[in-house]
N, C-alpha and C positions, 0 to 999 in steps of 0.2 A: 043695608051696608053703606057706610059713608064713602064719599068719593075722595080721591087722592090728590093732594097737592104736593109737588116735589120741590125741595129747596136745594139749590146749588150753593153749598157753603153753610150748611145748617150749624148754628151755634146757640148756646143757651140764652144769651141776652136777647137776641132777636126772636127766638122761639117764644119767649114770654110775651113779647109784643104781639106776635101773631095770634097767640091763644086768647088775647083780650079783645080782638076785633069782633064785631057782631057776626060776621060770616063764619067764624071759627067753628061753630057748632055743626056746620054743614060738612066739614072736611076732616080728614086725617092728614096730618103733615108728616112727610117723610124726608129723609136726607137722600137726595140724588148723589150728593157728595157731602161729606162732613167737613167742617171747617179745618180739621187737622189734616185733611187730604189736599188742601190748597194753600195752607199757610205753614211757615216754618218747615219747609221741605227742601231737600238738596237740589232738585230740578223738577221741571214740568214735563212729563211725558203726556202730551196732549191726546195721542191716540189711545193710550191706556185710560186716561181720565174720561174720555168720551165713552169708551166701551164699558167702563165700570158703571157710569151713570145710566147708560142705556139698559144694562143688564138688571140693575136694581129696579128700575122702573118696570121693566117687563116681568120681573119675578114677584112684584108686589100684587097681591090679589086686589081686585076691584077696578074701578074705572079711573083712568088718569084724566084730570080736568085741567091742570095747570102746572107750569114750571116757572119758578120765580127765583130771584136773588136780590140781595141788597149789598153784595160785595163786588169789588172790581175784579181785575184779572185773576184767574181765568173765568170766574163765574159768569160775569156779564156776557162774555163772548160765547159761552156755552148755551145760554138760554135760547137764542133763536135756533141753534142747531138742534137741540132736543125738541123744541116746539115743532120744528119741521118734520123731524123723524116720527113723532107720534101724532101728527096731524091735529094739533090743538092750537088755539089762538096764540099769537106771538109776533114779535117784530121780524122783519126780513133781515137776513144775515148782512146784506150789503149796507143797509141803513145803520146797523149797530157797528159794523167794522169801520165805516166812514167816520163815525163819532170817535171811535177808540183810537184810530190812527191819527196822531196829531198833525202830521204833514198833509195827509189826504183831506182831513177835516178843514184845514186852513185853505187848501185849494178850492174846496166847495164854498167856503165862507167868502173868499175873495170875489167870487162871481156875483154875490148878492149884497154883501155888507162891507165892502172894501174900506169904508170910512170908519168902521168900528172894530178893526183888528190891527195889530201891530205889524210892522214890516217883518218878513220872515224869509228863511231859505233853508235848504237841506244841506247836510254835509256827511261825508264818510269818515268816521273817526279812525278808521284803519288805514287811511292814506298816510304816506310817509310823513307829510307835513300838511295837515288839513286846514290850517289857519288861512292860507292864501285863497282858498276856494270860498271863503265866507265874505260876501259882499256887503256886510253890515258892520258899521263901526261900533265898538263897545261904548257904553255898557249894554250888554244883552244877556239873555238867558240861553243856556244850552240844555237840552233835555232829549231823551230817547223818543223815537216815534211812539212807542208804547211803554207806558209806565203807570205807576200809581203811588199815592202818598209822597209825591215829589222825589221818588227814587231816582238817583243820578241826575237830578236837576241842579244846576249851578248858575249863580249870577256872576257874570264875568265883567270885570271892570277894566282889565288890561290884557294885553297879549300874553304877558308872563303868567297871569292867572289861568288863562286858557290851557297853557301847557302843563300847569300844576295839576289839572284835573283830568286831562285826556287819558292818562294811563289807567286811572281808576275806571273811567268809562269803558275803555277797551277791555279791561279785565272782567267787568261785570255786566255789560249791556246785553249779552246773549242769554242771560238768565230769563229774561222776558221776551226779548226780541225774536229769538229763534223759534220758540213755541208759537208766538203770534204769527210769524211768517208761515209756519206749518198750516195754521188755520186759513190764512189768506190764500194760500196755494191749493190746499185741499178743497176749499169751497169756491174756487175759481173766481177770485176777485180780479179786478183789472190788472193785467200783466205789468203795466207801467208802474203800478204801485207794489204788487206782490214780488216783483223781481228787481226792483231798483237797488242799486248798490249802497245808496245812502241809508243811514239808520238813525240819524240825529237831526234835530230841529234847532235852528237858531231863531230867536224872537227878540225884537227890540223891546227893551224894558218898558212896561206900562205900570202906572201906579195910581193911587187914589183910594177911595173907599171900596173895599172888596165885599162882594156878597154873592149868594148862590140862590138862583131861582129854582124852586121845585115845581115840576109840572108833569103833564102827560099829554099824549096825542092819541085821540080815539076817533076812528073813522076820519082821519086827516084833519080833525079839529084840535088845535093846540090850546091848552088851558094852563095858565100859571096859577097855582093855588097858595103859594107862600114864598116869602123871600127872607133869607137868613143872612145876617151880617157875619163876615169872616174877619176877625180882628187879629192882627199879627203882633208878635212880640215887638216891643219898642226898639230893640237893638239888633234883632235877628229877623230872618225871613220866615221863621216858623210861625204857625198859627198858635195863638194863645187861647182863643175861645171862639165859639159860635154863639150868636145872640139872636133870639127870635121874639117878636117880629122885628123886621128891619127898621132902623131909624132914618132911612133915606126918605126924602120928600116924595109924595105920591107921584108927582110928574116924572121924576127920575125913574121910579119903579116902572111906570107905564112905558117909558122909552125903552128900558131894558127888555120888557116883555114883548114889545113889538119887534125889536131886533131879533129876539129869540125865536119868535114865530116864523119870521122869514127864513132863518137858518134851518129850522126843523123841516120845513117844507122843502127847501132846496136839497137837503141831504137825503130826504126820502124816508125819514124815520116815521113809523106809524105803529099803532097798537103797542105803545110802550110808555112807561114812565121815563123821566129824565131829570137830571139836575144840570143847570148851566151856570158857570162861574163868570162873573162880570166885575169890571172895575168902573167906578165913576170918578173921573178926574175933574174936580170942581174948578181948577185953574183954567181948564179948556172948555168946561161945561160939555164934556163928551163922555159917552159910555163905550166901553171896550169889552168885547167877548174874549174870555180866556180859553174856555173849553166847555164841551158838552159831554156828559156821561149818561148813557142810556140805562139808568137805574135810579132808584131812590138813593139818597145819602142816608145810610143807616145811622150816621152820626147825628142826624137831625130828628130821628124818630122820637126820642124822649122829649124833645122840645115841642113837637106837635102834640104829643100826649099831654104834656103839662098845660099847654095853652088851649087846646081844642077838646081835650078829653079822650082823644083817640089818635094813634100814630098813623103816619102815612103808609104803613104796611098795608092798610086797608085799600088805599088807592092802587098800590102795586098789585094786590091780589085781584081786585075788581078788573083791572085792565087785563091781567093774565087770563081771567075767566071769560073775557070778551064782553064785559059789562061796562056801561058808562059809569064812572066813579061818582059817588055822592059828594056834594059839597061839604066843606068843613063848617062846624058850628063852634061858637065860643063856649064850650062846655067844660073847659079845663079848670083846675084848681088855682091856676096862676095867670096873671096878665103877661108875664115875661118869663123866659126860660133861657138857660145857657148851658153849653157844654164847655168846660175848661180842660185843656190839655196840659196837665202838669208835667213839666219837662226839666231836664238838666242838659247843660250844653258842654259838659266835660265828660270824657270817657272814664271808666272805672268799673269796679266790681260791686254789686249790690250786697251790702252787709245786713241791712235791716229794712223791712217794709212795714207799713202799719198793720197791727194785729187785728184779728176779727173783732176783738173787744173794743179797740179804738174806733173802728169803722161803725160798729153797731151803736156806740155811744153818740157819735156824730149824727148818724142818720135818724136816731131817735129824737135828738134835741132840735134838729133842723129838718122839719118835714119836707119830703120831696127830694131829699139828697140821695144820689146814687154815687158810689165810689167803686170804679172798676180798675183794679190793679193791672198794669201791663207788664210788670216785672216781678221776679221772685228772688228770695234770698239766695245768695250764692251765684247768681247769674251775672255774667260779664256783659256789660252794655253793648259791646261790639258784636254780641251774638244775636241782637235784635234784628229781625229782617224787616225790610221795606220801611225803614225810617227815612225822614227827609235827610238832606245832606248836612244839616247844621245842628241837629239836636237828637236827644233820646227821650221818648215819651214814657213817663213813669206810671201815670194813672189818668183815667178819664173821670172827671167829676161833674155831675149834672146837678143843677140847682134851679129852683123856681122862685119867683118873687112877684109882689104886687106892683113894685116900682122898679124901673130899669136899674137905677143906681144901687139897689139892694143886691143885685146879682154879684157884683165884685166884692161888696162888703161880706156877703155870706161865704164866698170863696176864700177870702183872706182869713175869716174865722175858722173855716175848715182846716186850712193849712197850719194854723196854730195848734191844732189838736191831733194832727196825724204827722208822722215823721218817717223819713227815709234817711239812711246813712250809707256811705260808700267808702271803699278803699280806692282812692284816686291813684291812677297810674302816673308815674313820674316821667 
């Protein structure tokens, strides 16, 4: 009988990646929770989600060997809980929650890498007038303590802009904040953090070349195995694409890796994969840490597969099994790879999306191309959950190339051959 691996947030795209890794033949993969149970839902009942996952694991015949995820809230938060319940390898809840809680994470970072983080403070959005409690001058970012995909994150340039966004934060912040507080309190995290009245973070704006370090920590040894560039839209704050491998100079990559190692040790994250987002400001010749996520970025999986011949789902699984991960080889079909987030910046209703025939024609003519639609005909863009604050994501488009400049050329060719149309709201 095969041994069981349980996925929190099982979905078809990532399941296909898991099935292609060498260890796949050793295991049966099961959904501890399906993607539809943690996305596009009206609210998060954390007690019920934990109970559902535990019962599925208990009721599945065979030996449980690992629990994994490649998704953010609440999946990443549940992995250490389930690992502890079933006495299998996994990270400590404290290490994971410190990474996930933006303010708590900054407090720990400040102790060890104060020169590599922006000025920050916490505030309570439900104060009658929260602005005077913020001791940082604009421009700055405001964001919830716990979020993902830049949900409720706003760049603030003026006091007036702050007040424009505070009502939306008040209305929506508890969608994630309250269930996250439930976990912090149920698993007895620091009372100073779990019971603080503030729920939002203010951070001084940092800028430059943004990238993400993919790594793992095994037996307290921190390893960085890949760096992916994060390229934003020219006129907005939304990401336009991820490119791999990074175009940054080797010395800058090494500096980021060293800062990352210091923080991982300080936070106490162990037996875990992670991705860490950084900025390099060439005008100051400084690197800044934005945040650490104790999971792989599933957005990067296809990039690793195109370049290395295998996705970093393998690294995730090996760590969850208590094994030291194997190094990556250059066995992919391409030298470079990218994920493009095709977006629109105006609200409206989706009238048309690319047909299966259109998509099949493109992927046949441009090998390695994957087009994942994020919307469907008849859908109002306002119904999309967990979008960033400035755009609506229509499709994820993955391409590979022998030369870096070919990536954008291929993407533009693809856009000429697929089409979306909208009924724009007036």
